[in-house]
Biopython code that builds the backbone (N, CA, C, O; Angstrom):
import numpy as np
from Bio.PDB.StructureBuilder import StructureBuilder

atoms = [
    (1, "MET", "N", (8.257, -21.522, 38.203)),
    (1, "MET", "CA", (7.965, -20.157, 37.816)),
    (1, "MET", "C", (8.521, -19.895, 36.410)),
    (1, "MET", "O", (9.635, -20.306, 36.085)),
    (2, "GLU", "N", (7.722, -19.200, 35.579)),
    (2, "GLU", "CA", (8.110, -18.937, 34.195)),
    (2, "GLU", "C", (8.950, -17.667, 34.112)),
    (2, "GLU", "O", (8.651, -16.663, 34.759)),
    (3, "ASN", "N", (9.977, -17.728, 33.325)),
    (3, "ASN", "CA", (10.795, -16.550, 33.091)),
    (3, "ASN", "C", (10.406, -15.984, 31.729)),
    (3, "ASN", "O", (10.650, -16.618, 30.702)),
    (4, "LYS", "N", (9.810, -14.814, 31.713)),
    (4, "LYS", "CA", (9.293, -14.232, 30.466)),
    (4, "LYS", "C", (10.410, -13.726, 29.555)),
    (4, "LYS", "O", (10.206, -13.590, 28.348)),
    (5, "ASP", "N", (11.577, -13.449, 30.111)),
    (5, "ASP", "CA", (12.668, -12.910, 29.310)),
    (5, "ASP", "C", (13.374, -13.971, 28.481)),
    (5, "ASP", "O", (13.982, -13.650, 27.460)),
    (6, "SER", "N", (13.304, -15.218, 28.898)),
    (6, "SER", "CA", (14.008, -16.257, 28.156)),
    (6, "SER", "C", (13.188, -16.686, 26.942)),
    (6, "SER", "O", (11.958, -16.667, 26.972)),
    (7, "VAL", "N", (13.878, -17.068, 25.888)),
    (7, "VAL", "CA", (13.209, -17.534, 24.677)),
    (7, "VAL", "C", (12.902, -19.007, 24.860)),
    (7, "VAL", "O", (13.800, -19.818, 25.085)),
    (8, "GLY", "N", (11.623, -19.344, 24.762)),
    (8, "GLY", "CA", (11.219, -20.732, 24.940)),
    (8, "GLY", "C", (10.597, -21.277, 23.682)),
    (8, "GLY", "O", (10.356, -20.548, 22.720)),
    (9, "THR", "N", (10.338, -22.569, 23.700)),
    (9, "THR", "CA", (9.730, -23.202, 22.535)),
    (9, "THR", "C", (8.312, -23.657, 22.828)),
    (9, "THR", "O", (7.669, -24.283, 21.985)),
    (10, "GLY", "N", (7.817, -23.342, 24.036)),
    (10, "GLY", "CA", (6.471, -23.760, 24.403)),
    (10, "GLY", "C", (5.415, -22.888, 23.751)),
    (10, "GLY", "O", (5.728, -21.866, 23.141)),
    (11, "ILE", "N", (4.172, -23.296, 23.885)),
    (11, "ILE", "CA", (3.072, -22.550, 23.282)),
    (11, "ILE", "C", (2.917, -21.193, 23.968)),
    (11, "ILE", "O", (2.631, -20.193, 23.311)),
    (12, "ASP", "N", (3.108, -21.158, 25.299)),
    (12, "ASP", "CA", (2.924, -19.912, 26.037)),
    (12, "ASP", "C", (4.002, -18.887, 25.725)),
    (12, "ASP", "O", (3.744, -17.684, 25.744)),
    (13, "ASN", "N", (5.201, -19.354, 25.440)),
    (13, "ASN", "CA", (6.325, -18.445, 25.218)),
    (13, "ASN", "C", (6.912, -18.731, 23.835)),
    (13, "ASN", "O", (8.042, -19.205, 23.717)),
    (14, "CYS", "N", (6.150, -18.444, 22.817)),
    (14, "CYS", "CA", (6.547, -18.788, 21.449)),
    (14, "CYS", "C", (7.398, -17.659, 20.867)),
    (14, "CYS", "O", (6.944, -16.515, 20.847)),
    (15, "PRO", "N", (8.613, -17.937, 20.394)),
    (15, "PRO", "CA", (9.472, -16.872, 19.879)),
    (15, "PRO", "C", (9.007, -16.312, 18.537)),
    (15, "PRO", "O", (9.487, -15.259, 18.117)),
    (16, "THR", "N", (8.085, -16.989, 17.857)),
    (16, "THR", "CA", (7.649, -16.502, 16.544)),
    (16, "THR", "C", (6.587, -15.426, 16.650)),
    (16, "THR", "O", (6.257, -14.801, 15.642)),
    (17, "GLU", "N", (6.039, -15.187, 17.834)),
    (17, "GLU", "CA", (5.001, -14.161, 17.953)),
    (17, "GLU", "C", (5.541, -12.787, 17.593)),
    (17, "GLU", "O", (4.871, -12.020, 16.900)),
    (18, "GLY", "N", (6.740, -12.467, 18.055)),
    (18, "GLY", "CA", (7.334, -11.180, 17.722)),
    (18, "GLY", "C", (7.632, -11.064, 16.241)),
    (18, "GLY", "O", (7.448, -10.002, 15.645)),
    (19, "LEU", "N", (8.090, -12.149, 15.649)),
    (19, "LEU", "CA", (8.385, -12.160, 14.219)),
    (19, "LEU", "C", (7.114, -11.939, 13.408)),
    (19, "LEU", "O", (7.114, -11.163, 12.453)),
    (20, "GLU", "N", (6.032, -12.617, 13.784)),
    (20, "GLU", "CA", (4.763, -12.436, 13.080)),
    (20, "GLU", "C", (4.261, -11.009, 13.234)),
    (20, "GLU", "O", (3.730, -10.431, 12.285)),
    (21, "ALA", "N", (4.424, -10.441, 14.412)),
    (21, "ALA", "CA", (3.995, -9.060, 14.627)),
    (21, "ALA", "C", (4.797, -8.111, 13.742)),
    (21, "ALA", "O", (4.236, -7.181, 13.161)),
    (22, "LYS", "N", (6.119, -8.343, 13.635)),
    (22, "LYS", "CA", (6.945, -7.493, 12.780)),
    (22, "LYS", "C", (6.560, -7.668, 11.319)),
    (22, "LYS", "O", (6.507, -6.691, 10.572)),
    (23, "MET", "N", (6.292, -8.904, 10.904)),
    (23, "MET", "CA", (5.904, -9.137, 9.517)),
    (23, "MET", "C", (4.592, -8.436, 9.214)),
    (23, "MET", "O", (4.465, -7.776, 8.183)),
    (24, "SER", "N", (3.610, -8.571, 10.105)),
    (24, "SER", "CA", (2.328, -7.943, 9.826)),
    (24, "SER", "C", (2.470, -6.423, 9.827)),
    (24, "SER", "O", (1.790, -5.737, 9.064)),
    (25, "MET", "N", (3.343, -5.896, 10.674)),
    (25, "MET", "CA", (3.560, -4.452, 10.696)),
    (25, "MET", "C", (4.219, -3.998, 9.402)),
    (25, "MET", "O", (3.824, -2.984, 8.828)),
    (26, "SER", "N", (5.225, -4.744, 8.936)),
    (26, "SER", "CA", (5.884, -4.352, 7.687)),
    (26, "SER", "C", (4.942, -4.535, 6.498)),
    (26, "SER", "O", (4.992, -3.763, 5.541)),
    (27, "GLN", "N", (4.084, -5.555, 6.555)),
    (27, "GLN", "CA", (3.097, -5.722, 5.492)),
    (27, "GLN", "C", (2.109, -4.563, 5.494)),
    (27, "GLN", "O", (1.704, -4.085, 4.434)),
    (28, "LYS", "N", (1.720, -4.111, 6.685)),
    (28, "LYS", "CA", (0.801, -2.974, 6.776)),
    (28, "LYS", "C", (1.454, -1.716, 6.224)),
    (28, "LYS", "O", (0.816, -0.939, 5.513)),
    (29, "ILE", "N", (2.732, -1.519, 6.553)),
    (29, "ILE", "CA", (3.444, -0.348, 6.034)),
    (29, "ILE", "C", (3.542, -0.428, 4.512)),
    (29, "ILE", "O", (3.335, 0.570, 3.822)),
    (30, "ALA", "N", (3.858, -1.619, 3.989)),
    (30, "ALA", "CA", (3.953, -1.786, 2.536)),
    (30, "ALA", "C", (2.608, -1.519, 1.879)),
    (30, "ALA", "O", (2.547, -0.878, 0.830)),
    (31, "GLN", "N", (1.533, -2.003, 2.483)),
    (31, "GLN", "CA", (0.201, -1.777, 1.917)),
    (31, "GLN", "C", (-0.154, -0.292, 1.964)),
    (31, "GLN", "O", (-0.743, 0.233, 1.019)),
    (32, "ASP", "N", (0.199, 0.387, 3.059)),
    (32, "ASP", "CA", (-0.061, 1.822, 3.149)),
    (32, "ASP", "C", (0.707, 2.580, 2.070)),
    (32, "ASP", "O", (0.166, 3.494, 1.447)),
    (33, "LEU", "N", (1.964, 2.204, 1.848)),
    (33, "LEU", "CA", (2.754, 2.868, 0.811)),
    (33, "LEU", "C", (2.164, 2.623, -0.567)),
    (33, "LEU", "O", (2.154, 3.517, -1.413)),
    (34, "LEU", "N", (1.669, 1.405, -0.794)),
    (34, "LEU", "CA", (1.038, 1.080, -2.067)),
    (34, "LEU", "C", (-0.213, 1.927, -2.275)),
    (34, "LEU", "O", (-0.448, 2.440, -3.369)),
    (35, "GLU", "N", (-1.019, 2.070, -1.215)),
    (35, "GLU", "CA", (-2.224, 2.893, -1.318)),
    (35, "GLU", "C", (-1.871, 4.347, -1.585)),
    (35, "GLU", "O", (-2.548, 5.012, -2.370)),
    (36, "VAL", "N", (-0.822, 4.852, -0.944)),
    (36, "VAL", "CA", (-0.387, 6.226, -1.189)),
    (36, "VAL", "C", (0.055, 6.375, -2.639)),
    (36, "VAL", "O", (-0.226, 7.393, -3.273)),
    (37, "GLY", "N", (0.744, 5.367, -3.166)),
    (37, "GLY", "CA", (1.159, 5.402, -4.566)),
    (37, "GLY", "C", (-0.027, 5.453, -5.508)),
    (37, "GLY", "O", (-0.029, 6.221, -6.470)),
    (38, "TYR", "N", (-1.047, 4.630, -5.233)),
    (38, "TYR", "CA", (-2.259, 4.666, -6.047)),
    (38, "TYR", "C", (-2.923, 6.038, -5.974)),
    (38, "TYR", "O", (-3.367, 6.573, -6.990)),
    (39, "ILE", "N", (-2.990, 6.607, -4.770)),
    (39, "ILE", "CA", (-3.618, 7.924, -4.609)),
    (39, "ILE", "C", (-2.854, 8.972, -5.409)),
    (39, "ILE", "O", (-3.464, 9.830, -6.047)),
    (40, "LEU", "N", (-1.514, 8.910, -5.379)),
    (40, "LEU", "CA", (-0.720, 9.883, -6.122)),
    (40, "LEU", "C", (-0.930, 9.739, -7.626)),
    (40, "LEU", "O", (-1.020, 10.738, -8.340)),
    (41, "VAL", "N", (-1.008, 8.502, -8.109)),
    (41, "VAL", "CA", (-1.226, 8.279, -9.544)),
    (41, "VAL", "C", (-2.599, 8.794, -9.957)),
    (41, "VAL", "O", (-2.731, 9.479, -10.971)),
    (42, "VAL", "N", (-3.620, 8.462, -9.171)),
    (42, "VAL", "CA", (-4.978, 8.923, -9.487)),
    (42, "VAL", "C", (-5.051, 10.445, -9.428)),
    (42, "VAL", "O", (-5.694, 11.070, -10.272)),
    (43, "ALA", "N", (-4.398, 11.041, -8.439)),
    (43, "ALA", "CA", (-4.411, 12.500, -8.327)),
    (43, "ALA", "C", (-3.720, 13.136, -9.530)),
    (43, "ALA", "O", (-4.177, 14.156, -10.046)),
    (44, "ARG", "N", (-2.627, 12.536, -9.971)),
    (44, "ARG", "CA", (-1.911, 13.095, -11.120)),
    (44, "ARG", "C", (-2.748, 12.978, -12.391)),
    (44, "ARG", "O", (-2.809, 13.914, -13.188)),
    (45, "ILE", "N", (-3.397, 11.817, -12.578)),
    (45, "ILE", "CA", (-4.242, 11.626, -13.761)),
    (45, "ILE", "C", (-5.436, 12.571, -13.712)),
    (45, "ILE", "O", (-5.767, 13.204, -14.715)),
    (46, "SER", "N", (-6.086, 12.672, -12.550)),
    (46, "SER", "CA", (-7.264, 13.530, -12.454)),
    (46, "SER", "C", (-6.884, 15.003, -12.596)),
    (46, "SER", "O", (-7.687, 15.808, -13.070)),
    (47, "HIS", "N", (-5.667, 15.359, -12.189)),
    (47, "HIS", "CA", (-5.194, 16.730, -12.365)),
    (47, "HIS", "C", (-5.010, 17.037, -13.852)),
    (47, "HIS", "O", (-5.279, 18.153, -14.295)),
    (48, "ARG", "N", (-4.559, 16.058, -14.610)),
    (48, "ARG", "CA", (-4.319, 16.258, -16.044)),
    (48, "ARG", "C", (-5.528, 15.924, -16.901)),
    (48, "ARG", "O", (-5.507, 16.148, -18.111)),
    (49, "LEU", "N", (-6.580, 15.392, -16.294)),
    (49, "LEU", "CA", (-7.721, 14.904, -17.071)),
    (49, "LEU", "C", (-8.354, 15.974, -17.964)),
    (49, "LEU", "O", (-8.612, 15.684, -19.133)),
    (50, "PRO", "N", (-8.619, 17.187, -17.487)),
    (50, "PRO", "CA", (-9.217, 18.188, -18.389)),
    (50, "PRO", "C", (-8.357, 18.456, -19.623)),
    (50, "PRO", "O", (-8.885, 18.595, -20.726)),
    (51, "GLN", "N", (-7.036, 18.530, -19.444)),
    (51, "GLN", "CA", (-6.145, 18.771, -20.584)),
    (51, "GLN", "C", (-6.145, 17.577, -21.532)),
    (51, "GLN", "O", (-6.150, 17.753, -22.750)),
    (52, "LEU", "N", (-6.140, 16.357, -20.978)),
    (52, "LEU", "CA", (-6.160, 15.163, -21.822)),
    (52, "LEU", "C", (-7.459, 15.083, -22.617)),
    (52, "LEU", "O", (-7.445, 14.755, -23.804)),
    (53, "LEU", "N", (-8.575, 15.380, -21.967)),
    (53, "LEU", "CA", (-9.861, 15.358, -22.680)),
    (53, "LEU", "C", (-9.902, 16.436, -23.757)),
    (53, "LEU", "O", (-10.398, 16.200, -24.858)),
    (54, "SER", "N", (-9.387, 17.603, -23.444)),
    (54, "SER", "CA", (-9.354, 18.691, -24.416)),
    (54, "SER", "C", (-8.515, 18.297, -25.632)),
    (54, "SER", "O", (-8.928, 18.528, -26.769)),
    (55, "ASP", "N", (-7.352, 17.711, -25.403)),
    (55, "ASP", "CA", (-6.499, 17.263, -26.509)),
    (55, "ASP", "C", (-7.182, 16.174, -27.316)),
    (55, "ASP", "O", (-7.073, 16.147, -28.542)),
    (56, "PHE", "N", (-7.889, 15.271, -26.636)),
    (56, "PHE", "CA", (-8.577, 14.184, -27.335)),
    (56, "PHE", "C", (-9.691, 14.735, -28.218)),
    (56, "PHE", "O", (-9.863, 14.291, -29.353)),
    (57, "VAL", "N", (-10.442, 15.694, -27.703)),
    (57, "VAL", "CA", (-11.542, 16.273, -28.483)),
    (57, "VAL", "C", (-10.989, 17.026, -29.689)),
    (57, "VAL", "O", (-11.570, 16.965, -30.772)),
    (58, "LYS", "N", (-9.892, 17.722, -29.519)),
    (58, "LYS", "CA", (-9.294, 18.470, -30.627)),
    (58, "LYS", "C", (-8.755, 17.540, -31.706)),
    (58, "LYS", "O", (-8.783, 17.878, -32.890)),
    (59, "SER", "N", (-8.262, 16.361, -31.301)),
    (59, "SER", "CA", (-7.662, 15.455, -32.279)),
    (59, "SER", "C", (-8.688, 14.515, -32.913)),
    (59, "SER", "O", (-8.362, 13.796, -33.856)),
    (60, "ALA", "N", (-9.915, 14.513, -32.409)),
    (60, "ALA", "CA", (-10.935, 13.607, -32.953)),
    (60, "ALA", "C", (-11.361, 14.093, -34.339)),
    (60, "ALA", "O", (-11.476, 15.296, -34.570)),
    (61, "PRO", "N", (-11.595, 13.155, -35.257)),
    (61, "PRO", "CA", (-12.066, 13.565, -36.587)),
    (61, "PRO", "C", (-13.485, 14.127, -36.502)),
    (61, "PRO", "O", (-14.323, 13.638, -35.746)),
    (62, "ARG", "N", (-13.724, 15.150, -37.285)),
    (62, "ARG", "CA", (-15.037, 15.807, -37.247)),
    (62, "ARG", "C", (-15.819, 15.448, -38.497)),
    (62, "ARG", "O", (-15.280, 15.432, -39.604)),
    (63, "ASN", "N", (-17.096, 15.162, -38.302)),
    (63, "ASN", "CA", (-17.995, 14.926, -39.446)),
    (63, "ASN", "C", (-18.686, 16.241, -39.775)),
    (63, "ASN", "O", (-19.389, 16.805, -38.938)),
    (64, "SER", "N", (-18.479, 16.738, -41.025)),
    (64, "SER", "CA", (-19.122, 17.993, -41.372)),
    (64, "SER", "C", (-20.241, 17.794, -42.357)),
    (64, "SER", "O", (-20.891, 18.760, -42.756)),
]
sb = StructureBuilder()
sb.init_structure("model")
sb.init_model(0)
sb.init_chain("A")
sb.init_seg("    ")
for serial, (resi, resn, name, xyz) in enumerate(atoms, 1):
    if name == "N":
        sb.init_residue(resn, " ", resi, " ")
    sb.init_atom(name, np.array(xyz, "f"), 0.0, 1.0, " ", f" {name:<3s}", serial, name[0])
structure = sb.get_structure()
């Protein structure tokens, strides 16, 4: 009879499964944080975009 609580080295009771699950979970969290960071940067740029375009148009040389 197999004891599920004991740490084994067999294929059925591999101790690395939990480690891989934790790694993939932490990788998912890191990727989510990265995506949130990108969203915040894009939101900040898009929020300032009208002012940046206005400043760019004002500073552009004019042909008269």
